[in-house]
LUMVORO-623687 format. One record per residue (C-alpha): residue in three letters; x, y, z. Coordinates in steps of 0.1 Angstrom, whole numbers, plus 5000, padded with zeros to 4 digits. Last residue first. Example, Ala and Ser with C-alpha at 12.3 -4.5 7.8 and 13.67 -1.06 7.14 Angstrom:
% LUMVORO-623687
SER513749895071;ALA512349555078;
This chain:
% LUMVORO-623687
LYS183261367124;LEU185361467094;GLU188561647102;LYS188962007092;ASN190362177061;SER187662437058;GLN186362297025;VAL186661937039;ALA184762027071;GLU182162217051;ALA181361917029;ALA181261687060;GLU178961927078;ASN176561947048;ALA176561567044;MET175961507081;LYS172961757081;VAL171561577050;LEU171961247069;GLN170061377099;LYS167261527078;VAL166861207059;LEU166761007091;LYS164061237105;PRO161961197072;HIS162060817073;LYS158960687054;ASP159060967028;ALA162760887021;VAL161960527011;ASN163060546975;THR163060196960;THR165560086933;GLU168860136951;GLY170259806938;ILE171259676972;ASP167559706983;THR166959497014;SER169959577036;LEU170759877013;ASP167760067026;PHE167560357001;LEU166960727006;HIS166360986979;HIS166661356983;GLU164361576963;ASN164261746929;LEU166561486915;ASP168061526880;GLY169061206862;THR172261016858;TRP173861326842;HIS173261516874;LYS171261806887;GLY170461816924;ALA169061616953;LEU171361416975;VAL171461036974;LEU171160897009;LYS172160537015;TRP171260347047;ASN172760017060;GLU175160197084;PHE175460547069;ARG176460577033;VAL176160937021;SER175761066986;SER176661336961;ILE178861556982;GLY180661886974;GLY184261946965;LYS186761906937;PRO186561536930;LYS182961496941;PHE182661326975;GLY180461026980;TYR180761007017;ILE181260697039;ALA179660747074;THR180560737111;HIS183760577100;PRO185960327121;SER183760037108;LYS183159797135;ALA185059517153;GLY182859307176;ALA185259007176;GLN188559077158;GLY188558937123;SER192059047114;MET190859267085;LEU188259427107;PRO190659507136;TRP193159617109;ILE190959887096;ASN193160177105;LYS191460497093;GLY191860707062;ASP190661067062;ILE194161217069;ILE194061587077;ARG197561747074;ASP200661807095;ASP200161497116;PRO201561247090;ILE200860887101;SER203960727117;ALA205260417100;GLY205560077117;ALA204759867086;LEU201259767099;GLU200660137107;ALA201460257072;PHE199459977055;THR196460057077;THR196660437072;PHE196960427035;LEU194560137031;ASP191760337048;MET191560577018;ALA190160276999;GLY186960287019;ILE185060117047;PRO181460017053;GLU181259697074;ASP180159397053;CYS182959157062;SER183458817047;THR185458507057;GLY187058217039;ALA190458247056;PRO190958467087;ILE193458747081;GLN196658687101;GLY197758327093;GLU198058387056;TRP197558757048;THR194658807024;MET192359097014;ILE189559096988;CYS187559396976;SER184659426951;VAL183559776944;ARG181160036957;ILE181960366940;GLY180160406907;GLY177660126910;ASP176760256945;TYR174860556932;ARG175860926935;GLU179660916932;GLN179560926894;TYR181760856864;LYS181660476865;GLY178460276872;GLU174660286876;ARG172860086902;LEU174359776918;VAL173459416909;HIS174759456874;THR173159386841;ARG174559286806;ASP171859366781;PRO173359706773;ASP176659546763;THR179359806765;PHE181359816732;GLY184859966733;PHE186859656724;LYS184059556700;GLY184859846678;TYR187760056691;CYS187360416679;ASN183760416667;GLU182660206697;LEU184460436721;GLU182760736704;GLU179360576705;ASP179460506742;ARG177060246755;HIS176260266792;VAL177460046821;LEU181160126823;PRO182459976855;GLY182860096891;ASN185860276906;ASP189560226914;SER189059856919;SER190159636948;PHE192559346955;VAL194659356986;ILE197559116993;ILE199459117025;THR202658917023;ASN204458737052;ASP202758397050;GLU202958387012;ILE206758447012;GLY208058107001;LEU209658246969;ARG207957996947;LYS204658066965;LEU204958446960;THR205658396923;ASN202658166920;MET200458446935;ILE201758686909;ILE201058446881;GLY197558386894;VAL196858756897;SER197958796861;THR195458526850;ASP192658716869;LEU193559026849;TYR193258816818;GLU189758706829;VAL188759076835;ALA189959166800;ASP188258866783;GLY185058976801;TYR185359326786;ALA185959176752;ALA182758956752;ALA181158856785;LYS181158476780;SER184958486783;ARG187658306764;GLY187358506732;GLU190858666733;PHE193658526754;GLY195958396726;LYS197258746717;PRO197558966747;VAL194359156758;PHE192759476746;TRP189659606763;PRO189959956750;THR188760066775;HIS189859996810;THR189959636821;GLU193259596802;ILE195259856822;ASN196359676854;ALA197659876884;TYR199959636903;GLN201059846933;LEU203959676950;TYR205359746984;PHE208359546994;PRO210259417024;LYS213959417018;LYS216459157008;ASP217659376980;GLU218759076959;LYS216558776966;VAL213458916981;ALA213259266964;ARG214659136932;TYR212258856929;ILE209259086937;PHE210459336910;LYS210759046885;CYS207158946892;ALA206059306886;GLU208059306854;ARG206358996841;THR202859116849;PHE203559456833;LEU204859296801;ALA201759066799;PRO199459366804;LEU201459566777;GLU200759326749;ALA197359466738;LEU198759826741;ASP201459746716;ASN198959636690;ASN196959946697;ASP199960176690;CYS202360256717;ARG205060526719;LYS208160376734;ILE210860426760;ILE209460756775;GLN211860816804;ALA210860906840;GLN211160556856;GLU210260356826;ILE207460516806;LEU205260366778;PRO203760666761;ILE200260646745;ALA200360786709;PRO200261166709;ASP197161376716;SER195861576686;ILE195261946690;GLY191862056676;ASN191162296705;PRO187862126713;ARG189561786718;TRP187361476710;GLY187061546673;SER185361216667;ASN187460966649;GLY190661156645;ILE190661286680;ARG189960966700;GLU192360786677;PRO195161006690;GLY195460826723;HIS193660866757;ASP192060526755;ASN194960346773;PRO194460566804;TYR197160796818;PRO200860786827;ILE201560446811;GLY203760186829;LEU207060086843;PHE207960246876;ASN210560146902;ASP211760316934;PHE208260456940;GLY208260736966;HIS206261016949;VAL208861156925;CYS209360806912;PRO205660786905;LEU205561076879;TYR204461426888;GLN207561636882;PRO208261446850;LEU204961546834;HIS202261276831;GLY200261356862;LEU198261136886;HIS197160876860;TRP199560596870;LYS198660276850;GLY200659956850;TYR203559866873;LEU204360046905;GLY207359956927;THR208560016962;THR211559886982;TYR210759907019;GLY213060027046;GLN210560207069;GLU211260547052;LYS210360377019;LEU207060277034;LEU206060637042;GLU207060747007;ALA205060466991;ILE202060557012;THR202060906996;THR202761247012;GLU201161546995;MET201961916991;GLU205561916980;ASP204961616957;GLU201961776939;LEU199661526923;GLY199061646888;HIS199061956866;THR199662036829;SER196861846814;HIS197161786776;PRO197361406779;PHE194361406802;LEU193761416840;VAL190461346857;PHE189761596885;LEU192061676914;GLY191361896944;GLU192562246952;ASN192362176989;ASN196062216995;ASN197061986966;ILE194461716975;ARG191761807001;PRO188961776975;SER190261426965;TYR189561266999;ARG192861197018;GLY194560877025;THR197460977003;LEU197860686978;LEU194160586981;THR192960936976;ALA195061026946;ARG193960696929;SER190260786934;PRO190761136922;THR192461026890;CYS190360726880;THR186760816883;GLY183760746906;HIS185560856938;PRO186860716971;ALA186360346961;TYR184060196987;PHE184159857003;SER180859727015;THR181259357006;PHE184759307019;LYS185858957011;MET188358797035;GLY191258557030;LYS192358227015;THR189058156999;ALA188958506985;LEU192458456970;ALA191158136954;ASP188258326939;LEU190758576926;ASN192558296909;PRO189458126896;THR187958446880;SER185358336855;ILE183158596839;ASP179558516827;LYS177858426860;SER179458696882;GLY178458666919;PHE181158826940;CYS183358506939;SER182758506901;LEU184258846898;ASP182359116878;ASP179859176907;TYR181359496920;GLY182459616886;VAL185959656874;ASP186959996861;ASP190759956866;ALA191959696891;LEU194359796918;ILE196259486929;HIS197859616961;ILE200759406973;ILE202359457007;ASN205359277022;PRO205059247059;LYS207759387082;ASN209559107101;LYS212959157086;THR212859537084;GLU214359607118;GLN216759327116;ALA218059437083;VAL218359797095;ILE220459677125;HIS222659457102;ILE223259747078;GLY224259967107;LEU226459707122;PHE228259657088;LEU228660037084;LEU230060057120;LEU232559777112;ILE233559927079;SER234160267097;LEU236160097124;LEU238359927099;LYS238960257081;LYS239760417114;MET242260137122;
């Protein structure tokens, strides 16, 4: 009798959990690597064709003032997973770009990821592609709430060829071939031919994850599809080379678009399009300057065309100008996000943490400062909805601020920088000068003073572990 009662209670418990999770939306975040703001045809590209992403935009909303948290991979990814600007990460230690010889990463005991919050709400979670938040076992995705991980722990250009061709490491220690990791086990060391085929593998396995979640687990799912081919070297699977007008980089973006189409077809076949949120964004801006070392290592697969221009100023590796942090973003949820729409309110990738959590019914952690805000009013097209942020700040990975986006104004702070030293603050009116070409600081001295004050207060708030105003 007791055994029968236990079975009955177990069944009722499973039934209750199933009912609780039945109406929770599936969430897919397609996190592109180093893709420029205008490198999608729906965002203005003339030499790269992205029909599947264009179709996604037609079904949903384009966000034209969406900011990646930082200008490089590691701090940007840490922020979007935790909802916290990088200088706050790991008890305000911050995270800079990690390398194969790095011995630190995103600390599980110090940070809570969106994957962990969603697991608590009954989600099954998976990450396929690039991680870049620590390669040692204690830092891998499965420690941070991901049930499934297949990918590489750092960029595809952190292999031994960087050492042999140019003496990249000052200590003379060669990095190993790129590891392909499943869960926490290295299952293969990849040469360049292997790297070229990984994007297809990641797409297949991501689709299998979706099938398992729907057909076997019968759970809502959270998938981060973090592609690798748009990061140097721009290798794509055999048969997909030479399709783009924008050389190897264009081929990589077009292959990413192909992967998006495959994932979308999977949702269609399973009949779950109307209960799946899809977000596309990039971790930071693109390479815009030639790099002799990359060219020596990878030839045309590391060549940045100096004649190819972008609408935004500068690119990857900096939080100063919009080319490094303002990225294309598309969001869809059939029947919930209005189709064929656009939003120009300034928001950031850290907002995805809070928005995803609240849409799934999770509570936002109250034992730490969360910088992300709920942007559902914007996503759902509510009349009069505005950005929940007073400003979007270009924080450096370990502290300090390079820029401030306030309404349609952009302040670039004075100081030394590889993009050029500034002896004074520069102000740009993005409503008429999206490329940040004309400094109008002398015409608006009060506004400059206001924005400098905001930047100083924000930097101090992060340093002292306080909320941003």
